[in-house]
C-alpha positions in Angstrom: -14.6 25.2 74.4 -18.4 25.6 73.7 -18.7 27.1 70.5 -16.4 24.2 69.1 -19.0 21.8 71.0 -21.8 23.4 69.4 -20.2 23.5 65.7 -19.3 19.4 66.3 -23.1 18.9 67.0 -24.4 21.0 64.2 -22.1 19.2 61.9 -23.2 16.0 62.7 -27.2 16.8 62.7 -26.4 18.4 59.1 -25.2 15.0 58.1 -28.6 13.3 59.7 -31.0 16.1 58.2 -30.1 15.5 54.7 -32.9 12.9 54.1 -35.3 15.3 55.1 -34.3 18.0 52.8 -33.6 16.1 49.6 -35.5 13.9 47.4 -32.5 12.4 46.0 -31.7 10.4 49.0 -34.0 7.7 50.3 -33.8 7.3 53.6 -36.9 6.8 55.9 -36.5 7.4 59.9 -38.3 5.4 61.8 -38.8 6.2 65.4 -36.0 3.9 66.5 -33.9 5.8 64.1 -35.1 9.1 65.1 -34.7 8.5 69.0 -30.9 6.8 68.4 -29.4 9.3 65.9 -31.5 12.7 66.6 -32.3 12.4 70.5 -29.9 9.9 72.3 -26.4 10.6 70.6 -26.5 14.3 70.6 -28.3 14.1 74.0 -25.7 12.3 75.6 -23.2 14.5 74.1 -24.8 17.4 75.6 -24.9 15.9 79.2 -21.3 14.9 78.6 -20.3 18.6 77.8 -22.6 20.5 80.4 -23.1 18.2 83.6 -20.0 16.1 83.8 -17.0 17.1 86.2 -16.1 19.6 87.0 -19.6 21.4 86.5 -21.4 18.7 88.2 -20.1 15.5 90.3 -19.4 12.3 88.4 -22.1 10.4 90.2 -24.6 12.8 89.3 -23.6 13.1 85.6 -23.5 9.3 85.6 -27.0 9.0 86.9 -28.5 11.7 84.5 -27.0 10.2 81.7 -28.1 6.6 82.6 -31.8 7.8 83.3 -31.7 9.4 79.7 -30.6 6.8 78.1 -33.0 4.4 80.0 -35.9 6.6 79.1 -35.2 6.8 75.4 -34.5 3.1 75.1 -37.9 2.1 76.7 -39.7 4.7 74.4 -37.8 4.0 71.0 -35.7 0.8 71.3 -38.4 -1.8 71.2 -36.2 -5.4 71.9 -33.1 -6.5 73.3 -31.1 -6.0 70.7 -32.3 -2.5 69.8 -31.9 -1.8 73.9 -28.3 -3.2 73.4 -27.3 -0.8 70.4 -29.0 2.0 72.5 -26.7 1.3 75.2 -23.5 1.2 73.3 -24.2 4.1 71.1 -25.5 6.3 74.1 -22.3 5.2 76.0 -19.9 6.0 73.3 -21.2 9.5 72.5 -21.2 10.4 76.2 -17.7 8.8 76.9 -16.1 10.2 73.6 -17.3 13.8 74.3 -16.1 13.8 77.8 -12.6 12.3 76.8 -12.2 14.6 73.8 -13.2 18.1 75.8 -12.3 17.3 79.2 -9.0 15.5 78.7 -8.3 16.0 75.1 -7.6 12.5 74.4 -6.6 12.3 70.6 -7.9 8.3 70.6 -11.4 9.9 71.2 -11.6 11.7 68.0 -10.8 8.4 65.9 -13.8 6.9 66.0 -16.2 10.2 65.9 -14.3 10.8 62.4 -14.8 7.3 61.1 -18.6 7.6 62.3 -19.0 10.8 60.4 -17.1 9.6 57.2 -19.5 6.3 57.4 -22.6 8.5 57.6 -21.9 10.5 54.3 -20.6 7.2 52.8 -24.2 5.7 53.6 -25.9 8.7 52.1 -23.7 8.5 49.0 -24.7 4.6 48.6 -28.5 5.5 49.6 -28.6 8.1 46.6 -30.5 7.0 43.5 -30.1 8.7 39.9 -33.0 10.7 38.9 -33.8 12.9 36.1 -33.2 16.3 35.9 -37.0 16.7 35.1 -37.5 15.4 38.5 -35.8 18.0 40.1 -32.5 16.0 41.3 -29.2 16.5 39.2 -27.6 13.6 37.9 -24.6 14.5 39.9 -26.3 14.2 43.3 -23.5 11.5 44.4 -20.8 14.2 43.5 -22.6 16.7 45.6 -23.2 14.5 48.6 -19.5 13.6 48.2 -18.3 17.3 48.3 -20.4 17.9 51.1 -19.0 14.9 53.2 -15.1 15.6 52.5 -16.0 19.5 53.5 -18.1 18.4 56.6 -15.2 16.0 57.8 -12.4 18.7 56.9 -14.6 21.2 59.1 -14.9 18.2 62.1 -10.8 17.7 61.6 -10.3 21.5 62.2 -12.8 21.4 65.2 -10.8 18.5 66.5 -7.5 20.1 66.3 -8.8 23.2 67.9 -9.9 21.1 71.0 -6.8 19.2 71.0 -4.7 22.3 70.8 -2.9 22.9 74.1 -2.1 26.4 73.9 -4.8 27.5 71.2 -4.8 31.2 72.6 -1.2 31.6 70.7 -1.6 33.7 67.6 0.4 31.5 65.5 -2.3 28.6 66.1 -5.0 30.9 63.8 -2.4 30.7 61.1 -1.7 27.2 61.4 -5.2 25.8 61.0 -5.8 28.7 58.5 -3.4 27.1 56.5 -4.8 23.5 56.6 -8.2 24.7 55.1 -6.3 26.9 52.4 -4.7 23.5 51.3 -7.6 21.3 51.8 -10.1 23.7 50.2 -8.9 23.8 46.5 -7.9 20.2 46.7 -11.5 19.3 47.7 -12.8 21.7 44.7 -10.2 19.5 42.6 -11.5 16.1 43.6 -15.1 17.3 42.9 -14.1 18.5 39.6 -12.3 15.0 38.4 -14.8 12.4 40.3 -17.2 11.3 37.3 -20.5 11.9 37.8 -21.4 8.3 37.9 -18.7 7.2 40.3 -21.3 5.2 42.2 -22.3 1.9 41.2 -25.6 1.2 42.8 -27.0 -2.5 43.6 -30.9 -2.9 43.2 -31.9 -4.2 46.5 -35.2 -5.6 47.1 -36.8 -5.8 50.6 -38.0 -9.2 51.6 -41.9 -9.1 52.1 -43.9 -11.7 53.6 -45.5 -12.6 50.5 -43.4 -11.3 47.6 -44.8 -11.4 44.3 -44.2 -13.7 41.6 -41.3 -13.0 39.7 -42.1 -12.4 35.6 -40.4 -15.5 34.3 -40.1 -15.5 30.3 -39.9 -19.0 28.0 -36.6 -18.8 26.2 -37.1 -21.9 24.0 -37.0 -22.2 20.2 -40.6 -21.8 19.8 -40.8 -18.1 21.2 -40.1 -15.0 19.8 -36.4 -13.9 19.2 -34.8 -10.9 21.4 -31.2 -9.0 20.2 -28.2 -10.9 21.5 -29.8 -14.4 20.9 -32.1 -14.2 24.0 -35.8 -15.4 23.5 -39.2 -13.9 24.9 -42.5 -14.9 24.8 -45.7 -12.9 25.0 -46.6 -14.2 28.3 -45.1 -16.3 30.9 -47.0 -19.6 30.0 -46.5 -20.9 33.4 -46.2 -24.7 33.2 -45.1 -25.1 29.7 -42.5 -27.7 28.9 -39.7 -28.3 26.5 -40.5 -30.7 23.7 -40.1 -34.5 24.6 -40.8 -34.2 28.0 -37.5 -32.2 28.7 -37.6 -29.3 31.2 -38.4 -25.6 29.6 -35.9 -22.8 30.1 -37.3 -19.8 31.4 -35.7 -16.4 32.1 -36.0 -13.9 35.1 -34.8 -10.2 34.5 -31.6 -10.1 36.2 -32.6 -7.2 38.7 -35.2 -9.5 39.9 -32.8 -12.6 40.3 -32.4 -12.5 44.2 -36.2 -12.0 44.5 -36.8 -15.0 42.4 -34.0 -17.2 44.4 -35.4 -16.4 47.5 -39.0 -17.4 46.8 -37.7 -20.5 45.0 -35.7 -21.2 48.3 -38.8 -20.5 50.4 -41.3 -22.7 48.1 -38.5 -26.0 48.3 -37.6 -24.8 44.5 -34.1 -24.2 45.4 -31.2 -26.3 46.9 -32.1 -29.4 48.0 -35.5 -29.2 46.5 -38.4 -32.0 45.7 -40.7 -31.8 42.9 -42.5 -29.2 40.8 -40.5 -26.5 41.2 -37.7 -24.8 39.1 -33.9 -24.9 39.1 -32.0 -21.9 39.4 -28.7 -21.0 37.7 -25.9 -20.9 40.3 -22.7 -20.9 38.2 -21.3 -21.9 35.0 -18.2 -23.8 34.8 -15.9 -24.6 32.5 -14.0 -27.6 32.8 -12.4 -30.5 30.3 -12.7 -33.0 33.1 -16.2 -34.8 33.2 -17.5 -35.0 36.1 -16.2 -32.2 38.0 -16.5 -32.7 41.6 -16.7 -28.6 43.1 -16.1 -28.5 46.9 -17.0 -26.1 49.5 -16.5 -27.6 52.5 -14.8 -30.5 53.6 -16.3 -32.7 56.8 -13.5 -34.6 58.5 -13.8 -34.2 62.5 -16.6 -36.9 63.8 -18.7 -36.5 66.8 -20.5 -39.3 68.7 -23.9 -37.5 68.4 -23.7 -34.9 65.9 -21.7 -36.8 63.0 -19.3 -35.5 60.7 -18.7 -31.8 61.4 -16.4 -29.1 59.1 -12.8 -28.7 60.3 -12.3 -25.1 60.2 -8.4 -25.1 60.6 -8.4 -26.9 57.2 -6.8 -25.1 54.5 -9.3 -26.3 52.2 -12.1 -24.9 54.2 -10.2 -21.3 54.9 -9.7 -20.9 51.0 -13.2 -20.9 50.4 -14.3 -17.8 51.7 -10.7 -16.3 52.3 -10.1 -13.0 50.4 -7.4 -13.2 48.3 -5.5 -10.6 47.4 -3.0 -12.4 45.1 -2.6 -15.8 43.5 -2.8 -18.9 46.1 -0.6 -21.8 46.1 -1.2 -25.0 47.6 2.0 -25.4 50.3 0.9 -29.5 50.5 1.1 -31.0 47.2 0.9 -34.5 47.9 2.7 -37.2 45.2 -0.4 -39.0 44.2 -0.7 -41.3 41.0 -3.0 -40.8 38.4 -3.7 -36.9 38.8 -4.2 -34.9 36.0 -3.6 -30.8 36.3 -6.8 -29.3 35.0 -7.8 -25.7 34.7 -11.2 -25.0 35.9 -12.9 -21.3 35.1 -16.0 -20.9 37.2 -18.5 -18.2 36.6 -20.9 -18.0 39.8 -23.4 -16.0 41.7 -22.3 -16.9 45.0 -18.8 -14.9 46.8 -17.8 -18.2 48.2 -15.6 -20.4 46.2 -16.0 -23.9 45.1 -12.7 -25.8 44.5 -12.1 -29.4 42.8 -9.4 -31.6 44.5 -6.7 -31.2 44.7 -6.6 -27.7 44.3 -3.1 -26.2 43.1 -3.3 -22.9 42.5 -6.4 -20.0 42.9 -6.4 -16.7 41.2 -8.3 -13.8 43.2 -11.8 -13.8 42.5 -13.0 -10.9 40.0 -16.4 -9.0 40.8 -18.0 -7.7 37.7 -21.4 -6.1 38.4 -22.0 -5.5 34.7 -23.3 -9.1 34.1 -25.4 -9.4 37.6 -26.1 -11.7 39.0 -23.1 -13.8 37.5 -20.7 -11.2 39.1 -18.3 -13.6 40.5 -15.3 -15.4 38.6 -12.3 -17.0 39.6 -9.9 -19.5 37.7 -8.0 -22.3 39.3 -5.8 -25.5 38.9 -6.8 -28.8 40.5 -5.1 -32.0 40.2 -7.9 -34.2 39.5 -7.7 -38.0 39.7 -8.1 -39.9 36.8 -7.8 -43.3 38.4 -10.1 -46.0 37.5 -11.9 -48.7 39.3 -8.9 -51.2 38.2 -6.5 -48.9 40.0 -8.7 -48.8 43.2 -8.9 -52.5 43.4 -5.3 -53.5 42.8 -4.0 -50.8 45.4 -2.0 -51.9 48.1 -3.1 -51.9 52.0 -2.1 -48.9 54.0 1.1 -48.7 55.7 1.5 -48.2 59.4 3.2 -44.6 58.8 -0.1 -43.8 56.6 -2.4 -44.8 59.4 -0.7 -42.9 61.7 -0.7 -39.9 59.6 -4.4 -40.2 58.7 -5.6 -41.4 62.2 -7.9 -38.2 62.7 -9.5 -39.9 59.4 -10.1 -43.0 60.7 -11.4 -42.1 64.4 -15.1 -43.2 64.8 -16.0 -42.9 68.2 -20.0 -43.5 68.4 -22.5 -45.2 71.1 -21.5 -49.0 71.3 -25.0 -50.0 70.5 -25.1 -47.9 67.3 -21.6 -49.1 66.3 -22.6 -52.8 67.0 -25.5 -52.0 64.5 -23.3 -50.5 61.9 -20.6 -53.1 62.0 -23.4 -55.8 61.8 -24.3 -54.5 58.4 -20.8 -54.0 57.6 -19.5 -57.7 58.3 -21.6 -59.6 55.4 -20.8 -56.8 53.1 -16.8 -56.9 53.5 -17.0 -60.6 53.6 -15.1 -61.4 50.2 -13.2 -57.8 49.8 -9.7 -57.9 50.4 -7.8 -54.8 49.7 -9.3 -51.0 50.5 -10.3 -50.9 46.9 -12.7 -53.6 46.9 -13.9 -52.4 50.5 -14.5 -49.3 49.3 -16.9 -50.8 46.3 -18.2 -53.3 48.1 -19.5 -50.4 50.6 -20.8 -48.8 47.7 -22.3 -51.5 45.9 -24.3 -52.2 49.5 -26.7 -49.5 48.7 -28.3 -51.5 45.7 -31.4 -51.8 47.8 -31.6 -48.3 49.2 -33.8 -45.6 47.4 -32.2 -42.3 46.3 -34.3 -39.5 46.7 -33.3 -35.9 45.5 -32.8 -33.3 48.1 -30.0 -31.9 50.1 -30.9 -32.7 54.2 -28.9 -30.7 56.9 -29.1 -33.3 59.5 -26.3 -35.5 59.6 -26.5 -37.0 63.2 -25.7 -40.7 63.8 -29.1 -41.4 64.7 -30.2 -39.6 61.3 -28.0 -41.9 59.5 -28.8 -45.1 61.4 -32.5 -44.5 60.7 -31.5 -44.2 56.7 -29.8 -47.4 56.7 -32.3 -49.7 58.7 -35.3 -48.2 58.9 -36.7 -45.9 56.1 -33.8 -47.2 53.5 -34.8 -43.9 51.4 -32.6 -40.5 51.8 -30.8 -37.7 49.7 -27.1 -37.3 48.9 -26.6 -36.4 52.2 -27.7 -39.6 54.2 -26.0 -41.7 51.3 -22.5 -39.7 51.6 -22.4 -39.6 55.7 -23.2 -43.3 55.8 -20.5 -44.4 53.0 -18.0 -42.5 55.2 -19.0 -43.9 58.5 -19.1 -47.3 57.0 -15.8 -46.5 55.4 -13.9 -45.5 58.9 -15.6 -48.8 60.7 -13.7 -50.7 57.5 -10.4 -49.0 58.5 -10.4 -46.8 55.7 -9.6 -42.7 55.8 -12.9 -41.4 55.0 -14.5 -37.8 54.9 -17.7 -36.2 53.9 -17.5 -33.1 51.0 -20.4 -30.8 50.2 -20.4 -28.8 47.1 -21.8 -29.0 43.6 -21.3 -31.7 40.6 -20.7 -30.4 37.2 -21.4 -33.5 34.6 -22.2 -34.2 31.4 -25.0 -36.5 32.8 -26.9 -33.5 34.3 -27.0 -31.3 31.1 -30.4 -31.7 29.6 -31.5 -29.5 26.5 -32.7 -26.5 28.3 -29.2 -26.4 30.4 -27.5 -26.6 26.9 -29.8 -24.0 25.4 -29.3 -21.8 28.6 -25.6 -21.8 28.4 -25.9 -21.0 24.6 -28.1 -17.8 25.7 -25.4 -16.9 28.8 -22.7 -17.2 26.3 -23.9 -14.8 23.9 -24.5 -12.2 26.9 -21.0 -13.0 28.8 -17.9 -12.2 27.2 -15.6 -14.1 29.5 -17.6 -17.4 28.4 -16.8 -17.3 24.9 -13.4 -18.1 25.5 -14.3 -21.7 26.4 -15.8 -24.1 24.1 -19.4 -25.0 24.2 -18.6 -28.7 25.0 -16.4 -27.9 28.0 -19.0 -25.5 29.6 -21.7 -27.0 32.5 -24.6 -24.8 33.7 -24.6 -25.8 37.4 -27.9 -25.2 39.1 -29.7 -25.4 42.5 -30.5 -29.0 41.6 -27.1 -29.9 41.5 -25.9 -29.1 45.2 -24.1 -32.4 46.4 -22.9 -34.4 49.1 -20.7 -37.0 48.4 -17.7 -39.3 50.3 -14.0 -38.9 49.8 -11.8 -41.9 50.4 -8.0 -42.2 50.9 -6.3 -44.9 48.7 -2.5 -45.6 49.1 -0.5 -44.0 46.0 -3.6 -42.1 44.9 -4.6 -40.2 47.5 -8.0 -38.8 48.4 -10.4 -39.9 45.6 -14.1 -38.4 44.8 -16.7 -41.2 45.2 -20.4 -41.2 44.3 -22.2 -42.7 46.8 -25.2 -42.9 45.1 -24.3 -44.8 42.2 -25.7 -47.9 42.7 -29.1 -46.6 44.6 -32.3 -47.0 43.2 -32.9 -44.1 40.9 -35.2 -41.4 41.9 -39.2 -42.0 41.3 -40.7 -40.6 37.9 -41.1 -36.7 38.7 -38.8 -37.0 41.7 -35.5 -35.3 40.1 -35.0 -32.0 40.7 -32.7 -31.8 37.6 -36.2 -32.6 35.5 -37.6 -29.2 36.6 -37.7 -26.0 34.6 -34.2 -24.3 34.4 -34.5 -20.7 35.3 -31.5 -18.4 33.8 -31.0 -14.6 34.5 -31.7 -12.3 31.3 -28.5 -10.4 31.4 -27.5 -7.3 29.5 -24.4 -5.4 28.8 -25.0 -2.7 31.2 -22.3 0.0 29.8 -22.4 3.3 31.4 -21.7 5.9 28.8 -19.6 8.7 30.0 -21.2 11.9 30.6 -19.2 15.2 30.7 -19.3 16.7 34.1 -20.8 19.6 34.8 -20.6 21.3 38.4 -24.3 22.2 39.5 -23.5 25.8 40.7 -27.1 26.3 41.5 -27.5 23.5 44.0 -24.0 24.2 45.2 -24.6 27.7 46.1 -27.8 26.7 47.8 -25.8 24.4 50.0 -23.0 26.5 50.9 -25.3 29.3 51.3 -27.2 27.1 53.9 -24.1 25.7 55.8 -23.1 29.7 55.9 -26.7 31.0 57.1 -27.0 28.0 59.4 -22.9 28.6 60.6 -23.8 32.3 61.3 -27.1 31.9 63.2 -25.0 29.5 65.1 -22.3 31.8 66.1 -24.7 34.7 67.0 -27.2 32.4 69.2 -24.0 31.5 71.2 -23.1 35.0 71.4 -25.9 36.5 73.0 -26.9 33.6 74.6 -23.9 33.2 76.5 -24.3 37.2 77.1 -27.6 36.8 78.8 -26.2 33.8 80.8 -23.7 36.0 82.1 -25.6 39.0 82.9 -27.8 36.9 84.9 -25.1 35.2 86.8 -23.0 38.5 87.7 -26.3 40.1 88.9 -25.5 37.4 91.9 -23.2 38.7 95.0 -20.7 36.6 96.0 -17.4 35.2 94.5 -19.4 33.4 91.5 -20.9 36.6 90.6 -17.7 38.2 90.8 -16.0 35.6 88.2 -19.2 36.3 86.1 -18.6 39.7 86.1 -15.0 39.2 84.9 -16.1 36.9 82.1 -18.8 39.2 81.0 -16.1 42.3 81.1 -13.6 39.9 78.7 -16.4 39.1 76.4 -17.8 42.9 76.1 -14.0 43.8 75.5 -13.5 41.1 72.9 -17.0 42.3 71.2 -15.2 45.9 70.6 -12.4 44.5 69.0 -10.0 44.1 71.9 -7.6 40.9 72.1 -8.8 38.0 74.3 -7.1 37.4 77.6 -5.0 34.3 77.5 -5.2 31.6 80.2 -1.7 32.0 81.1 -2.1 35.9 81.8 -3.2 36.7 85.4 -5.9 40.1 85.2 -2.8 42.4 86.4 -0.6 41.2 82.9 -4.0 41.6 80.6 -4.1 45.2 82.5 -0.7 46.1 80.3 -2.7 45.7 77.1 -5.9 47.9 78.8 -3.9 50.5 81.3 -7.1 52.0 82.2 -8.0 48.8 84.0 -5.1 49.1 86.2 -6.8 50.1 89.1 -9.8 48.2 88.7 -7.5 44.9 88.5 -6.1 45.8 91.5 -9.5 45.7 93.5 -10.7 42.7 91.6 -7.6 41.0 92.7 -8.2 41.8 96.5 -12.2 41.0 96.0 -11.0 37.4 94.3 -8.0 36.0 95.8 -8.2 37.7 99.7 -8.9 34.9 101.9 -10.9 35.5 104.9 -12.6 38.8 103.5 -15.6 40.2 105.8 -18.9 41.4 104.2 -18.1 45.2 105.4 -15.1 44.7 103.8 -16.0 43.2 100.6 -18.6 45.9 100.5 -16.5 48.8 100.6 -13.9 47.3 97.7 -17.0 46.5 96.0 -17.7 50.5 96.1 -13.9 51.3 95.3 -14.3 48.8 92.4 -17.6 51.3 91.0 -15.7 54.2 91.3 -12.7 53.0 89.3 -15.2 51.9 86.6 -16.3 55.2 86.6 -13.0 56.6 86.3 -12.2 54.4 83.4 -15.3 55.0 81.5 -14.6 59.1 81.8 -11.2 58.5 79.9 -12.4 58.8 76.4 -9.1 57.5 74.4 -10.8 54.1 74.1 -13.9 53.8 72.5 -14.0 50.0 73.3 -13.5 50.3 76.6 -16.0 53.1 77.3 -18.8 50.9 75.5 -17.9 48.0 77.3 -17.9 49.5 81.0 -21.0 51.6 80.0 -22.6 48.2 79.0 -21.4 46.3 82.3 -22.4 49.6 84.5 -25.9 49.7 83.1 -26.3 45.9 84.6 -28.4 46.6 87.7 -26.6 45.3 90.9 -23.4 43.8 88.6 -20.7 45.1 90.9 -22.4 46.8 93.8 -25.5 45.0 95.6 
């Protein structure tokens, strides 16, 4: 068991030590990682193996493990989250080792294999493609995969040997050798078949405190042309505007796109931005309907303080982030009038879906890293309402059944004082309105004296809406949509708030159209759609709007800012410079795979030398320890003498004694040990033996050993016994 434990530990340390020896793996261990992976986890395993019951009492082993973990946590963890991780991983290492080696619980081996596989997978993901001139072969990910699978097979074999109940049986060696005989050829075949570029890397930039300004390239018609239709200037030309006061069009290298977006959002240039920044491309939408409201969240629950909240159990909210393996169909399709089934295609930089209402069918998202950052694409079909104001004002009133079904969207529980203020505002607005359609239009027209400021505020509380409507009289789409929904519910109209993006022809400036043409030349999937149906949706198009329910027509998207005072000059983020990614079709040319024999030989030779040294260190270290323990008098010294004798016999080529064999049964293999075993059994198993009798038996034992040594028929036994007799005080104090 000890040698299996040592091999298990060496495999773990070998996996984590690869970054120290190879320049193709870029991982820097800080003090936190060094303490966790190289001290705590292996240290707790050592304590669980050598200092747990029956070697030590349970309370003593737990105390030692706890003190060891506490010291390392204080030295290396550095914070509450770090101490928690140290506690969890340290406890897992101690417990899994204890259960695996002491109780042989199979379940304890599962997380161990998963952990080792995760380590090698992470190493493969961290490899970087360096040229051969840099001393790193192109097939480094392949080699790491080969090494990882080999290590996993060795770990699996070790666990199988640990869990074997009768591992002394001769057939056990044949069974586990056959596992390696089958696994190694399969491993070699996998290494030959896997292409050298099977790892697709994603460039990730560290978030700096002061990230450098990305290089924005002007992409208007006055700049110099690039192949494929992209345009590039000689210099960034900061602040350059397009013609006729239109926003300028800039390009950002695709591999720096995330950096530019983070900087823009930090500086107020992203979603919900103010003035003087840039608007970044978020998605390209192909839709024959103008406008197209693309929702990513529906808010229909109402809190008296926090206002409208998202209903997580709603299927429309679940489908946004749900991973689809097959086409999703809407199980609940109402029979609404004036709806047109529309197929919409979305090419997005965001993994979350945005779907138009009413979604009927959604296809699984396709991930294509070759057109980064537009890596996510998905078509969906929605029944978009094409009703007009005439339909709305002529709609009938709600039936009692409809009010019962929509009671959740009619609930409006708020502070009585705040409710009284909202109702006082609503009373003159609805003085001449009769049907639900007229009430909705009256509420929206009442916003004529409110100032619309572009942005996207996260505060949707009732207090904020009250301040907007009665005090500041100025707000963004969030204030308008949430206030409209509150007034709608007070007017008896089922209402809710929706967030997402707005794709509209009115938001497409010349720079947006130019950006669409350039992206269409670079992204093949966009060429399947006519240019007049494409919309470039940017961070400036992040929006919030109300949905009202009308009898026979269902839920309809309304623009709550339609009648508001337009933004002040310079306050419209849609007039900001448009930034699109510079996309190049990154096709990876296939390379003929060549096995890196030199590096492979180095790795295998290193593993062999490491294993060989570990085995010999274990053998001679154990022998030295047994020699020391065998020199002591008493039963412990006697037991150590037996172990040492068996070890020496094994070194001379004799078979090991099975655990199920008694010393007398084992003496049948070595007949010369018969008298020795008889005296040994008296010493070990005779209760209440006196000191004088013990000395007498030890003298007889010594005589029998001399007789066995004088028999020269077995060289192995003779050599073993001679070495045993040369120990000072082994069998006779």
